[in-house]
Structure formats: C-alpha cells, structure tokens
All heavy atoms as TSV, in Angstrom:
chain	resi	resn	atom	element	x	y	z
A	1	MET	N	N	5.718	11.913	-16.390
A	1	MET	CA	C	4.729	11.276	-17.231
A	1	MET	C	C	3.597	10.779	-16.347
A	1	MET	O	O	3.822	10.210	-15.296
A	1	MET	CB	C	5.368	10.109	-17.988
A	1	MET	CG	C	4.368	9.329	-18.813
A	1	MET	SD	S	5.074	7.933	-19.718
A	1	MET	CE	C	5.963	8.799	-20.968
A	2	LYS	N	N	2.357	10.959	-16.778
A	2	LYS	CA	C	1.176	10.475	-16.052
A	2	LYS	C	C	0.803	9.109	-16.616
A	2	LYS	O	O	0.548	8.952	-17.804
A	2	LYS	CB	C	0.023	11.459	-16.231
A	2	LYS	CG	C	-1.266	11.063	-15.562
A	2	LYS	CD	C	-1.260	11.426	-14.095
A	2	LYS	CE	C	-2.587	11.139	-13.455
A	2	LYS	NZ	N	-3.151	12.239	-12.737
A	3	ILE	N	N	0.785	8.100	-15.739
A	3	ILE	CA	C	0.529	6.721	-16.142
A	3	ILE	C	C	-0.698	6.199	-15.403
A	3	ILE	O	O	-0.810	6.346	-14.189
A	3	ILE	CB	C	1.746	5.827	-15.827
A	3	ILE	CG1	C	2.980	6.342	-16.563
A	3	ILE	CG2	C	1.453	4.369	-16.204
A	3	ILE	CD1	C	4.268	5.642	-16.177
A	4	LEU	N	N	-1.595	5.578	-16.141
A	4	LEU	CA	C	-2.775	4.927	-15.567
A	4	LEU	C	C	-2.495	3.440	-15.463
A	4	LEU	O	O	-2.188	2.790	-16.467
A	4	LEU	CB	C	-4.011	5.177	-16.435
A	4	LEU	CG	C	-5.293	4.453	-16.021
A	4	LEU	CD1	C	-5.731	4.871	-14.621
A	4	LEU	CD2	C	-6.394	4.716	-17.036
A	5	VAL	N	N	-2.589	2.883	-14.260
A	5	VAL	CA	C	-2.406	1.454	-14.025
A	5	VAL	C	C	-3.790	0.850	-13.790
A	5	VAL	O	O	-4.514	1.274	-12.886
A	5	VAL	CB	C	-1.489	1.188	-12.811
A	5	VAL	CG1	C	-1.431	-0.292	-12.488
A	5	VAL	CG2	C	-0.093	1.737	-13.069
A	6	VAL	N	N	-4.146	-0.148	-14.615
A	6	VAL	CA	C	-5.454	-0.778	-14.528
A	6	VAL	C	C	-5.262	-2.265	-14.247
A	6	VAL	O	O	-4.682	-2.986	-15.064
A	6	VAL	CB	C	-6.254	-0.616	-15.850
A	6	VAL	CG1	C	-7.674	-1.128	-15.685
A	6	VAL	CG2	C	-6.238	0.820	-16.331
A	7	ASP	N	N	-5.743	-2.707	-13.096
A	7	ASP	CA	C	-5.631	-4.130	-12.739
A	7	ASP	C	C	-6.665	-4.442	-11.673
A	7	ASP	O	O	-6.872	-3.641	-10.761
A	7	ASP	CB	C	-4.226	-4.435	-12.223
A	7	ASP	CG	C	-3.901	-5.910	-12.298
A	7	ASP	OD1	O	-4.681	-6.726	-11.752
A	7	ASP	OD2	O	-2.879	-6.257	-12.904
A	8	ASP	N	N	-7.293	-5.608	-11.783
A	8	ASP	CA	C	-8.291	-5.998	-10.799
A	8	ASP	C	C	-7.664	-6.556	-9.524
A	8	ASP	O	O	-8.344	-6.736	-8.522
A	8	ASP	CB	C	-9.286	-6.996	-11.385
A	8	ASP	CG	C	-8.632	-8.245	-11.941
A	8	ASP	OD1	O	-7.494	-8.162	-12.421
A	8	ASP	OD2	O	-9.268	-9.317	-11.913
A	9	ASP	N	N	-6.366	-6.779	-9.521
A	9	ASP	CA	C	-5.654	-7.263	-8.344
A	9	ASP	C	C	-5.001	-6.085	-7.622
A	9	ASP	O	O	-4.115	-5.412	-8.183
A	9	ASP	CB	C	-4.592	-8.282	-8.758
A	9	ASP	CG	C	-3.818	-8.804	-7.572
A	9	ASP	OD1	O	-4.408	-9.553	-6.776
A	9	ASP	OD2	O	-2.625	-8.439	-7.444
A	10	ALA	N	N	-5.438	-5.833	-6.391
A	10	ALA	CA	C	-4.944	-4.675	-5.637
A	10	ALA	C	C	-3.437	-4.750	-5.399
A	10	ALA	O	O	-2.747	-3.728	-5.446
A	10	ALA	CB	C	-5.674	-4.562	-4.308
A	11	GLY	N	N	-2.911	-5.941	-5.140
A	11	GLY	CA	C	-1.473	-6.083	-4.905
A	11	GLY	C	C	-0.649	-5.673	-6.111
A	11	GLY	O	O	0.376	-4.996	-5.977
A	12	THR	N	N	-1.106	-6.074	-7.285
A	12	THR	CA	C	-0.402	-5.712	-8.519
A	12	THR	C	C	-0.474	-4.212	-8.759
A	12	THR	O	O	0.519	-3.573	-9.099
A	12	THR	CB	C	-0.985	-6.482	-9.717
A	12	THR	OG1	O	-0.873	-7.881	-9.463
A	12	THR	CG2	C	-0.256	-6.135	-10.997
A	13	ARG	N	N	-1.666	-3.642	-8.568
A	13	ARG	CA	C	-1.828	-2.182	-8.736
A	13	ARG	C	C	-0.884	-1.426	-7.817
A	13	ARG	O	O	-0.184	-0.503	-8.242
A	13	ARG	CB	C	-3.267	-1.743	-8.412
A	13	ARG	CG	C	-4.262	-1.930	-9.488
A	13	ARG	CD	C	-5.564	-1.174	-9.224
A	13	ARG	NE	N	-6.066	-1.253	-7.871
A	13	ARG	CZ	C	-6.923	-2.160	-7.424
A	13	ARG	NH1	N	-7.364	-3.108	-8.230
A	13	ARG	NH2	N	-7.352	-2.141	-6.182
A	14	ASN	N	N	-0.851	-1.826	-6.553
A	14	ASN	CA	C	-0.023	-1.113	-5.580
A	14	ASN	C	C	1.463	-1.281	-5.859
A	14	ASN	O	O	2.240	-0.337	-5.694
A	14	ASN	CB	C	-0.370	-1.576	-4.165
A	14	ASN	CG	C	-1.775	-1.174	-3.767
A	14	ASN	OD1	O	-2.322	-0.205	-4.275
A	14	ASN	ND2	N	-2.375	-1.931	-2.869
A	15	ALA	N	N	1.875	-2.471	-6.276
A	15	ALA	CA	C	3.289	-2.708	-6.590
A	15	ALA	C	C	3.720	-1.859	-7.786
A	15	ALA	O	O	4.794	-1.235	-7.768
A	15	ALA	CB	C	3.538	-4.178	-6.870
A	16	LEU	N	N	2.886	-1.826	-8.826
A	16	LEU	CA	C	3.214	-1.006	-9.998
A	16	LEU	C	C	3.233	0.478	-9.649
A	16	LEU	O	O	4.090	1.226	-10.112
A	16	LEU	CB	C	2.232	-1.277	-11.136
A	16	LEU	CG	C	2.442	-2.584	-11.887
A	16	LEU	CD1	C	1.258	-2.875	-12.799
A	16	LEU	CD2	C	3.730	-2.533	-12.686
A	17	GLN	N	N	2.293	0.895	-8.814
A	17	GLN	CA	C	2.271	2.294	-8.388
A	17	GLN	C	C	3.559	2.655	-7.652
A	17	GLN	O	O	4.171	3.689	-7.938
A	17	GLN	CB	C	1.071	2.566	-7.488
A	17	GLN	CG	C	1.015	3.999	-7.002
A	17	GLN	CD	C	-0.122	4.242	-6.035
A	17	GLN	OE1	O	-0.497	3.367	-5.262
A	17	GLN	NE2	N	-0.678	5.445	-6.075
A	18	ALA	N	N	3.988	1.809	-6.734
A	18	ALA	CA	C	5.214	2.089	-5.971
A	18	ALA	C	C	6.423	2.145	-6.896
A	18	ALA	O	O	7.272	3.046	-6.777
A	18	ALA	CB	C	5.413	1.020	-4.898
A	19	TRP	N	N	6.515	1.209	-7.815
A	19	TRP	CA	C	7.654	1.153	-8.727
A	19	TRP	C	C	7.690	2.369	-9.652
A	19	TRP	O	O	8.727	3.004	-9.830
A	19	TRP	CB	C	7.592	-0.146	-9.531
A	19	TRP	CG	C	8.761	-0.366	-10.423
A	19	TRP	CD1	C	10.061	-0.550	-10.044
A	19	TRP	CD2	C	8.740	-0.415	-11.844
A	19	TRP	NE1	N	10.848	-0.722	-11.168
A	19	TRP	CE2	C	10.053	-0.644	-12.281
A	19	TRP	CE3	C	7.730	-0.308	-12.798
A	19	TRP	CZ2	C	10.389	-0.751	-13.619
A	19	TRP	CZ3	C	8.068	-0.419	-14.127
A	19	TRP	CH2	C	9.378	-0.640	-14.528
A	20	LEU	N	N	6.535	2.708	-10.237
A	20	LEU	CA	C	6.479	3.825	-11.181
A	20	LEU	C	C	6.659	5.172	-10.474
A	20	LEU	O	O	7.310	6.074	-10.997
A	20	LEU	CB	C	5.163	3.791	-11.961
A	20	LEU	CG	C	5.022	2.619	-12.932
A	20	LEU	CD1	C	3.579	2.495	-13.417
A	20	LEU	CD2	C	5.978	2.770	-14.096
A	21	THR	N	N	6.088	5.308	-9.291
A	21	THR	CA	C	6.264	6.533	-8.515
A	21	THR	C	C	7.729	6.706	-8.139
A	21	THR	O	O	8.278	7.816	-8.210
A	21	THR	CB	C	5.377	6.514	-7.257
A	21	THR	OG1	O	4.015	6.371	-7.660
A	21	THR	CG2	C	5.514	7.796	-6.459
A	22	GLY	N	N	8.373	5.606	-7.754
A	22	GLY	CA	C	9.791	5.646	-7.427
A	22	GLY	C	C	10.654	6.058	-8.607
A	22	GLY	O	O	11.738	6.617	-8.439
A	23	ALA	N	N	10.159	5.788	-9.821
A	23	ALA	CA	C	10.883	6.170	-11.032
A	23	ALA	C	C	10.556	7.608	-11.455
A	23	ALA	O	O	11.013	8.071	-12.500
A	23	ALA	CB	C	10.554	5.202	-12.163
A	24	GLY	N	N	9.720	8.295	-10.651
A	24	GLY	CA	C	9.440	9.703	-10.918
A	24	GLY	C	C	8.184	9.993	-11.706
A	24	GLY	O	O	7.985	11.124	-12.154
A	25	HIS	N	N	7.316	9.012	-11.878
A	25	HIS	CA	C	6.093	9.215	-12.653
A	25	HIS	C	C	4.899	9.490	-11.746
A	25	HIS	O	O	4.849	9.020	-10.618
A	25	HIS	CB	C	5.792	7.976	-13.498
A	25	HIS	CG	C	6.880	7.641	-14.459
A	25	HIS	ND1	N	7.147	8.394	-15.575
A	25	HIS	CD2	C	7.798	6.645	-14.457
A	25	HIS	CE1	C	8.174	7.874	-16.228
A	25	HIS	NE2	N	8.591	6.806	-15.555
A	26	ALA	N	N	3.943	10.224	-12.261
A	26	ALA	CA	C	2.657	10.396	-11.590
A	26	ALA	C	C	1.794	9.204	-11.980
A	26	ALA	O	O	1.767	8.810	-13.150
A	26	ALA	CB	C	2.001	11.699	-12.034
A	27	VAL	N	N	1.106	8.603	-11.013
A	27	VAL	CA	C	0.360	7.378	-11.277
A	27	VAL	C	C	-1.091	7.533	-10.827
A	27	VAL	O	O	-1.364	8.004	-9.728
A	27	VAL	CB	C	0.999	6.176	-10.546
A	27	VAL	CG1	C	0.202	4.910	-10.779
A	27	VAL	CG2	C	2.442	5.982	-10.998
A	28	ALA	N	N	-2.015	7.126	-11.697
A	28	ALA	CA	C	-3.426	7.010	-11.360
A	28	ALA	C	C	-3.765	5.529	-11.399
A	28	ALA	O	O	-3.179	4.773	-12.177
A	28	ALA	CB	C	-4.282	7.785	-12.356
A	29	LEU	N	N	-4.715	5.115	-10.567
A	29	LEU	CA	C	-5.087	3.701	-10.489
A	29	LEU	C	C	-6.544	3.492	-10.850
A	29	LEU	O	O	-7.397	4.335	-10.573
A	29	LEU	CB	C	-4.856	3.174	-9.058
A	29	LEU	CG	C	-3.445	3.287	-8.500
A	29	LEU	CD1	C	-3.429	2.840	-7.044
A	29	LEU	CD2	C	-2.471	2.475	-9.325
A	30	ALA	N	N	-6.819	2.340	-11.461
A	30	ALA	CA	C	-8.191	1.918	-11.746
A	30	ALA	C	C	-8.275	0.417	-11.519
A	30	ALA	O	O	-7.355	-0.320	-11.856
A	30	ALA	CB	C	-8.588	2.262	-13.177
A	31	ARG	N	N	-9.396	-0.031	-10.941
A	31	ARG	CA	C	-9.532	-1.454	-10.609
A	31	ARG	C	C	-10.204	-2.269	-11.707
A	31	ARG	O	O	-10.246	-3.487	-11.631
A	31	ARG	CB	C	-10.259	-1.625	-9.290
A	31	ARG	CG	C	-11.688	-1.174	-9.306
A	31	ARG	CD	C	-12.356	-1.359	-7.942
A	31	ARG	NE	N	-13.617	-0.676	-7.913
A	31	ARG	CZ	C	-13.794	0.565	-7.502
A	31	ARG	NH1	N	-12.778	1.247	-7.046
A	31	ARG	NH2	N	-14.979	1.120	-7.527
A	32	ASP	N	N	-10.754	-1.595	-12.734
A	32	ASP	CA	C	-11.388	-2.329	-13.829
A	32	ASP	C	C	-11.509	-1.433	-15.059
A	32	ASP	O	O	-11.173	-0.244	-15.012
A	32	ASP	CB	C	-12.762	-2.881	-13.409
A	32	ASP	CG	C	-13.723	-1.819	-12.904
A	32	ASP	OD1	O	-13.587	-0.632	-13.284
A	32	ASP	OD2	O	-14.634	-2.163	-12.128
A	33	GLY	N	N	-11.985	-2.019	-16.154
A	33	GLY	CA	C	-12.102	-1.281	-17.408
A	33	GLY	C	C	-12.999	-0.060	-17.346
A	33	GLY	O	O	-12.605	1.020	-17.806
A	34	PRO	N	N	-14.223	-0.198	-16.795
A	34	PRO	CA	C	-15.090	0.981	-16.730
A	34	PRO	C	C	-14.490	2.143	-15.922
A	34	PRO	O	O	-14.602	3.299	-16.308
A	34	PRO	CB	C	-16.365	0.440	-16.065
A	34	PRO	CG	C	-16.388	-1.008	-16.462
A	34	PRO	CD	C	-14.947	-1.426	-16.436
A	35	GLU	N	N	-13.822	1.818	-14.811
A	35	GLU	CA	C	-13.183	2.877	-14.032
A	35	GLU	C	C	-12.050	3.518	-14.832
A	35	GLU	O	O	-11.850	4.733	-14.790
A	35	GLU	CB	C	-12.649	2.340	-12.704
A	35	GLU	CG	C	-12.057	3.425	-11.836
A	35	GLU	CD	C	-11.538	2.938	-10.497
A	35	GLU	OE1	O	-11.673	1.746	-10.175
A	35	GLU	OE2	O	-10.983	3.788	-9.774
A	36	ALA	N	N	-11.306	2.707	-15.570
A	36	ALA	CA	C	-10.228	3.235	-16.410
A	36	ALA	C	C	-10.777	4.207	-17.453
A	36	ALA	O	O	-10.215	5.283	-17.666
A	36	ALA	CB	C	-9.474	2.093	-17.087
A	37	LEU	N	N	-11.876	3.831	-18.093
A	37	LEU	CA	C	-12.482	4.720	-19.089
A	37	LEU	C	C	-12.913	6.042	-18.464
A	37	LEU	O	O	-12.707	7.113	-19.049
A	37	LEU	CB	C	-13.671	4.035	-19.758
A	37	LEU	CG	C	-13.326	2.915	-20.730
A	37	LEU	CD1	C	-14.604	2.237	-21.232
A	37	LEU	CD2	C	-12.514	3.435	-21.892
A	38	ARG	N	N	-13.512	5.980	-17.270
A	38	ARG	CA	C	-13.915	7.215	-16.583
A	38	ARG	C	C	-12.699	8.097	-16.289
A	38	ARG	O	O	-12.749	9.314	-16.470
A	38	ARG	CB	C	-14.660	6.888	-15.285
A	38	ARG	CG	C	-16.080	6.383	-15.498
A	38	ARG	CD	C	-16.865	6.319	-14.197
A	38	ARG	NE	N	-16.272	5.409	-13.219
A	38	ARG	CZ	C	-16.511	4.110	-13.134
A	38	ARG	NH1	N	-17.340	3.538	-13.999
A	38	ARG	NH2	N	-15.941	3.374	-12.194
A	39	ARG	N	N	-11.611	7.488	-15.857
A	39	ARG	CA	C	-10.407	8.261	-15.544
A	39	ARG	C	C	-9.796	8.879	-16.801
A	39	ARG	O	O	-9.297	9.996	-16.778
A	39	ARG	CB	C	-9.382	7.402	-14.817
A	39	ARG	CG	C	-9.789	7.071	-13.404
A	39	ARG	CD	C	-8.651	6.419	-12.660
A	39	ARG	NE	N	-8.978	6.234	-11.270
A	39	ARG	CZ	C	-8.822	7.168	-10.327
A	39	ARG	NH1	N	-8.359	8.354	-10.654
A	39	ARG	NH2	N	-9.145	6.915	-9.080
A	40	ILE	N	N	-9.823	8.150	-17.911
A	40	ILE	CA	C	-9.289	8.675	-19.164
A	40	ILE	C	C	-10.107	9.873	-19.634
A	40	ILE	O	O	-9.557	10.911	-19.999
A	40	ILE	CB	C	-9.240	7.570	-20.238
A	40	ILE	CG1	C	-8.168	6.536	-19.871
A	40	ILE	CG2	C	-8.979	8.166	-21.618
A	40	ILE	CD1	C	-8.236	5.258	-20.680
A	41	VAL	N	N	-11.431	9.743	-19.604
A	41	VAL	CA	C	-12.300	10.850	-20.018
A	41	VAL	C	C	-12.072	12.055	-19.119
A	41	VAL	O	O	-11.944	13.188	-19.598
A	41	VAL	CB	C	-13.778	10.414	-20.004
A	41	VAL	CG1	C	-14.703	11.606	-20.151
A	41	VAL	CG2	C	-14.042	9.402	-21.109
A	42	ALA	N	N	-11.990	11.828	-17.808
A	42	ALA	CA	C	-11.760	12.936	-16.873
A	42	ALA	C	C	-10.411	13.595	-17.114
A	42	ALA	O	O	-10.290	14.822	-17.020
A	42	ALA	CB	C	-11.858	12.435	-15.433
A	43	SER	N	N	-9.397	12.810	-17.466
A	43	SER	CA	C	-8.066	13.381	-17.666
A	43	SER	C	C	-8.006	14.258	-18.913
A	43	SER	O	O	-7.253	15.223	-18.955
A	43	SER	CB	C	-6.999	12.286	-17.740
A	43	SER	OG	O	-6.947	11.685	-19.014
A	44	VAL	N	N	-8.793	13.918	-19.906
A	44	VAL	CA	C	-8.821	14.713	-21.143
A	44	VAL	C	C	-9.419	16.095	-20.863
A	44	VAL	O	O	-9.055	17.074	-21.505
A	44	VAL	CB	C	-9.612	13.973	-22.238
A	44	VAL	CG1	C	-9.860	14.858	-23.441
A	44	VAL	CG2	C	-8.878	12.714	-22.650
A	45	GLN	N	N	-10.300	16.158	-19.870
A	45	GLN	CA	C	-10.967	17.411	-19.545
A	45	GLN	C	C	-10.143	18.290	-18.606
A	45	GLN	O	O	-10.578	19.366	-18.233
A	45	GLN	CB	C	-12.339	17.120	-18.937
A	45	GLN	CG	C	-13.245	16.383	-19.900
A	45	GLN	CD	C	-14.513	15.865	-19.252
A	45	GLN	OE1	O	-14.644	15.842	-18.045
A	45	GLN	NE2	N	-15.448	15.445	-20.075
A	46	THR	N	N	-8.958	17.829	-18.216
A	46	THR	CA	C	-8.083	18.616	-17.342
A	46	THR	C	C	-6.738	18.811	-18.024
A	46	THR	O	O	-6.521	18.350	-19.142
A	46	THR	CB	C	-7.853	17.894	-15.991
A	46	THR	OG1	O	-7.083	16.718	-16.217
A	46	THR	CG2	C	-9.157	17.550	-15.318
A	47	THR	N	N	-5.834	19.448	-17.329
A	47	THR	CA	C	-4.493	19.654	-17.875
A	47	THR	C	C	-3.566	18.478	-17.562
A	47	THR	O	O	-2.423	18.484	-17.984
A	47	THR	CB	C	-3.868	20.944	-17.305
A	47	THR	OG1	O	-3.821	20.842	-15.880
A	47	THR	CG2	C	-4.679	22.157	-17.722
A	48	GLU	N	N	-4.045	17.498	-16.812
A	48	GLU	CA	C	-3.223	16.350	-16.435
A	48	GLU	C	C	-3.616	15.109	-17.235
A	48	GLU	O	O	-4.056	14.108	-16.684
A	48	GLU	CB	C	-3.343	16.081	-14.940
A	48	GLU	CG	C	-2.796	17.208	-14.101
A	48	GLU	CD	C	-2.766	16.862	-12.629
A	48	GLU	OE1	O	-2.748	15.674	-12.285
A	48	GLU	OE2	O	-2.771	17.794	-11.833
A	49	SER	N	N	-3.457	15.157	-18.533
A	49	SER	CA	C	-3.834	14.047	-19.392
A	49	SER	C	C	-2.973	12.821	-19.127
A	49	SER	O	O	-1.765	12.931	-18.893
A	49	SER	CB	C	-3.702	14.427	-20.868
A	49	SER	OG	O	-4.633	15.416	-21.196
A	50	ILE	N	N	-3.587	11.667	-19.180
A	50	ILE	CA	C	-2.860	10.410	-19.044
A	50	ILE	C	C	-2.086	10.182	-20.338
A	50	ILE	O	O	-2.630	10.269	-21.430
A	50	ILE	CB	C	-3.840	9.251	-18.762
A	50	ILE	CG1	C	-4.465	9.452	-17.388
A	50	ILE	CG2	C	-3.147	7.902	-18.871
A	50	ILE	CD1	C	-5.610	8.544	-17.086
A	51	GLU	N	N	-0.793	9.877	-20.192
A	51	GLU	CA	C	0.067	9.694	-21.354
A	51	GLU	C	C	0.317	8.234	-21.691
A	51	GLU	O	O	0.679	7.903	-22.819
A	51	GLU	CB	C	1.403	10.387	-21.105
A	51	GLU	CG	C	1.241	11.887	-20.875
A	51	GLU	CD	C	2.528	12.528	-20.426
A	51	GLU	OE1	O	3.317	12.901	-21.309
A	51	GLU	OE2	O	2.734	12.636	-19.209
A	52	LEU	N	N	0.140	7.356	-20.703
A	52	LEU	CA	C	0.413	5.937	-20.904
A	52	LEU	C	C	-0.512	5.135	-20.008
A	52	LEU	O	O	-0.804	5.550	-18.881
A	52	LEU	CB	C	1.872	5.628	-20.539
A	52	LEU	CG	C	2.321	4.172	-20.597
A	52	LEU	CD1	C	2.388	3.695	-22.045
A	52	LEU	CD2	C	3.683	4.022	-19.935
A	53	MET	N	N	-0.971	3.985	-20.505
A	53	MET	CA	C	-1.797	3.102	-19.700
A	53	MET	C	C	-1.158	1.721	-19.673
A	53	MET	O	O	-0.781	1.183	-20.708
A	53	MET	CB	C	-3.212	2.994	-20.271
A	53	MET	CG	C	-4.119	2.103	-19.433
A	53	MET	SD	S	-5.827	2.103	-19.979
A	53	MET	CE	C	-5.722	1.091	-21.440
A	54	VAL	N	N	-1.047	1.156	-18.469
A	54	VAL	CA	C	-0.581	-0.215	-18.279
A	54	VAL	C	C	-1.789	-0.981	-17.763
A	54	VAL	O	O	-2.323	-0.666	-16.695
A	54	VAL	CB	C	0.571	-0.284	-17.259
A	54	VAL	CG1	C	0.989	-1.715	-17.019
A	54	VAL	CG2	C	1.745	0.557	-17.735
A	55	ALA	N	N	-2.260	-1.968	-18.536
A	55	ALA	CA	C	-3.502	-2.651	-18.177
A	55	ALA	C	C	-3.343	-4.164	-18.162
A	55	ALA	O	O	-2.675	-4.737	-19.036
A	55	ALA	CB	C	-4.610	-2.272	-19.160
A	56	ASP	N	N	-3.976	-4.765	-17.177
A	56	ASP	CA	C	-4.101	-6.209	-17.118
A	56	ASP	C	C	-4.995	-6.634	-18.283
A	56	ASP	O	O	-6.009	-5.998	-18.555
A	56	ASP	CB	C	-4.730	-6.594	-15.778
A	56	ASP	CG	C	-4.862	-8.087	-15.559
A	56	ASP	OD1	O	-4.336	-8.863	-16.380
A	56	ASP	OD2	O	-5.476	-8.474	-14.553
A	57	PHE	N	N	-4.618	-7.687	-18.966
A	57	PHE	CA	C	-5.425	-8.144	-20.098
A	57	PHE	C	C	-6.654	-8.906	-19.635
A	57	PHE	O	O	-7.745	-8.737	-20.180
A	57	PHE	CB	C	-4.575	-9.022	-21.038
A	57	PHE	CG	C	-5.339	-9.474	-22.239
A	57	PHE	CD1	C	-5.643	-8.597	-23.249
A	57	PHE	CD2	C	-5.775	-10.790	-22.354
A	57	PHE	CE1	C	-6.363	-9.008	-24.362
A	57	PHE	CE2	C	-6.495	-11.200	-23.446
A	57	PHE	CZ	C	-6.783	-10.312	-24.456
A	58	LYS	N	N	-6.512	-9.748	-18.622
A	58	LYS	CA	C	-7.638	-10.559	-18.141
A	58	LYS	C	C	-8.258	-9.930	-16.904
A	58	LYS	O	O	-7.722	-10.000	-15.818
A	58	LYS	CB	C	-7.154	-11.968	-17.794
A	58	LYS	CG	C	-6.817	-12.811	-18.981
A	58	LYS	CD	C	-6.536	-14.224	-18.544
A	58	LYS	CE	C	-6.362	-15.114	-19.743
A	58	LYS	NZ	N	-6.158	-16.501	-19.352
A	59	MET	N	N	-9.401	-9.283	-17.137
A	59	MET	CA	C	-10.185	-8.704	-16.054
A	59	MET	C	C	-11.644	-9.032	-16.304
A	59	MET	O	O	-12.050	-9.182	-17.464
A	59	MET	CB	C	-10.003	-7.181	-15.993
A	59	MET	CG	C	-8.631	-6.728	-15.581
A	59	MET	SD	S	-8.513	-4.941	-15.371
A	59	MET	CE	C	-8.650	-4.367	-17.062
A	60	PRO	N	N	-12.449	-9.131	-15.256
A	60	PRO	CA	C	-13.869	-9.393	-15.457
A	60	PRO	C	C	-14.540	-8.229	-16.200
A	60	PRO	O	O	-14.152	-7.084	-16.024
A	60	PRO	CB	C	-14.428	-9.514	-14.048
A	60	PRO	CG	C	-13.298	-9.408	-13.110
A	60	PRO	CD	C	-12.076	-9.055	-13.866
A	61	GLY	N	N	-15.514	-8.546	-17.009
A	61	GLY	CA	C	-16.226	-7.498	-17.739
A	61	GLY	C	C	-15.397	-6.972	-18.886
A	61	GLY	O	O	-15.039	-7.694	-19.810
A	62	LEU	N	N	-15.044	-5.720	-18.821
A	62	LEU	CA	C	-14.250	-5.061	-19.853
A	62	LEU	C	C	-12.782	-5.355	-19.633
A	62	LEU	O	O	-12.205	-4.961	-18.622
A	62	LEU	CB	C	-14.509	-3.552	-19.799
A	62	LEU	CG	C	-13.939	-2.672	-20.886
A	62	LEU	CD1	C	-14.493	-3.086	-22.253
A	62	LEU	CD2	C	-14.287	-1.226	-20.617
A	63	ASN	N	N	-12.135	-6.081	-20.556
A	63	ASN	CA	C	-10.740	-6.476	-20.347
A	63	ASN	C	C	-9.774	-5.356	-20.733
A	63	ASN	O	O	-10.190	-4.292	-21.170
A	63	ASN	CB	C	-10.413	-7.766	-21.115
A	63	ASN	CG	C	-10.475	-7.604	-22.618
A	63	ASN	OD1	O	-10.163	-6.563	-23.158
A	63	ASN	ND2	N	-10.885	-8.645	-23.292
A	64	GLY	N	N	-8.501	-5.604	-20.564
A	64	GLY	CA	C	-7.472	-4.596	-20.812
A	64	GLY	C	C	-7.234	-4.255	-22.268
A	64	GLY	O	O	-6.603	-3.266	-22.582
A	65	LEU	N	N	-7.733	-5.081	-23.154
A	65	LEU	CA	C	-7.548	-4.808	-24.574
A	65	LEU	C	C	-8.416	-3.652	-25.006
A	65	LEU	O	O	-8.071	-2.766	-25.684
A	65	LEU	CB	C	-7.876	-6.046	-25.412
A	65	LEU	CG	C	-7.607	-5.966	-26.893
A	65	LEU	CD1	C	-6.140	-5.696	-27.181
A	65	LEU	CD2	C	-8.031	-7.241	-27.577
C-alpha cells in the first residue's frame, strides 16, 4: 500500500516512515498541506497512486483536515 505521511515535524514524519516501511508499505512524505496536494496530484498521473494519507491536523497554513 502507498501511504502519504504529512507532518510539519520532521521527527514525526521520519518515525512514521520507519514504522510503516517496516510493516511493508511504500511511504511518501510531505512537510505541509501544499506539498501533500502536489504529491497527490502527481500520484494520480502515475501508476503509483497514493491509497492512504496520514496527516497532522495542526500545521501552519493548510491544515491536515
């Protein structure tokens, strides 16, 4: 499963990436909402579509909601 992890805290992003990768998932990272949107649009245009997104709710600018 391809999972997008969105969090403005690098430590949280990296910890989730390590945990999810260890569980056998492909992981993409984004540091904020706009980057997440760009990654989602790009994934739709390829064969590696993102299937799940885990997002921090409180982020500057565009939040996880």
